N, C-alpha and C positions, 0 to 999 in steps of 0.2 A: 799645263795640263799633261798628265801622263798618258801616253799611248803605247800600244804594243804593235810592233811591225806586223803588218798583214791583218790586223784586227780592225773592225769598223771603229770610227772615232767615238761613237756613242756607247760602245760596249762597256768601257770603264765608267762612264757617266751614269749608266743604268744601275751600277752596283750600289751607289749611294742611296737612292730611294728604296731599293729592295732591302738593304741592310737596315735602314732606319725603320722600315715597316716591321721587319722581323724582330728587332730589339724592342719596339713598342709592344708587340704582341707578347713577348717574353715578360716584359715588365708588367703588363696587364694581368697575365696569368699568375705571376708570382705575387702580385698585390692582392689578387683574389683569395689567396690562401690566408692572408690576414683577416679578411672579411669572414671567411669560413670559420676561422678560429674564434671569432667573436660570436658568430651566430650558432655554430654547431658544437663548439667546445674543442679544447685542445686535444683531447683523446681521439676524436674523429680525425682531426688534421694529421696527427702522428700516425694513425692507422692508414690514412691515404698515402702519406709519404712512404710508409713501410711497403704498402702494396705496389707503389710506383717503383721502389727499389727492387723488389722481387721481380716485377715485370721486366725491368731493365736487365737484371741478371739473366733471366731466362732468354731474353732476346739476344744478349751478348753470347750466350752459349750456342745459339743457333746460327751465328754468323760463321762464314768459312774462315779458315786460317789465312794469314796474310800471303803466304807463298802458294796456296793451292791454285789460284787462277792462272798464275804464270806456268805452272807445271802442265795444266790442261790446255795451254795455248789460248787462254782467255784474254784478259785485258792486256794491252800493251803498255809499256812504261810511258808516262806522260812527262814531257819536259816543259818547264815554265818558259814563257816568252820573255825575252829581255825587254825591260821598260825603257823608254826614251822620253826626254822632255821635248814637247813640241814647241816650236817657236811661233 
């Protein structure tokens, strides 16, 4: 079992169910586009994809630049914890 020094032993074990749930939701959402394509038609699905792409581009432009938070004294640099095999 992988553990990080100073981290609770259940911290890494909780990542598996959370990641499995998230990937299941992504698969369910992506599979629903096939259903929408059958029911609503391909043009509607392509329109929805285009709108999602435009919304993603607008959201990307509203995000701060990568170095801005460091200049303002915001977020500190995160260092990864070294992983060790527990016996």
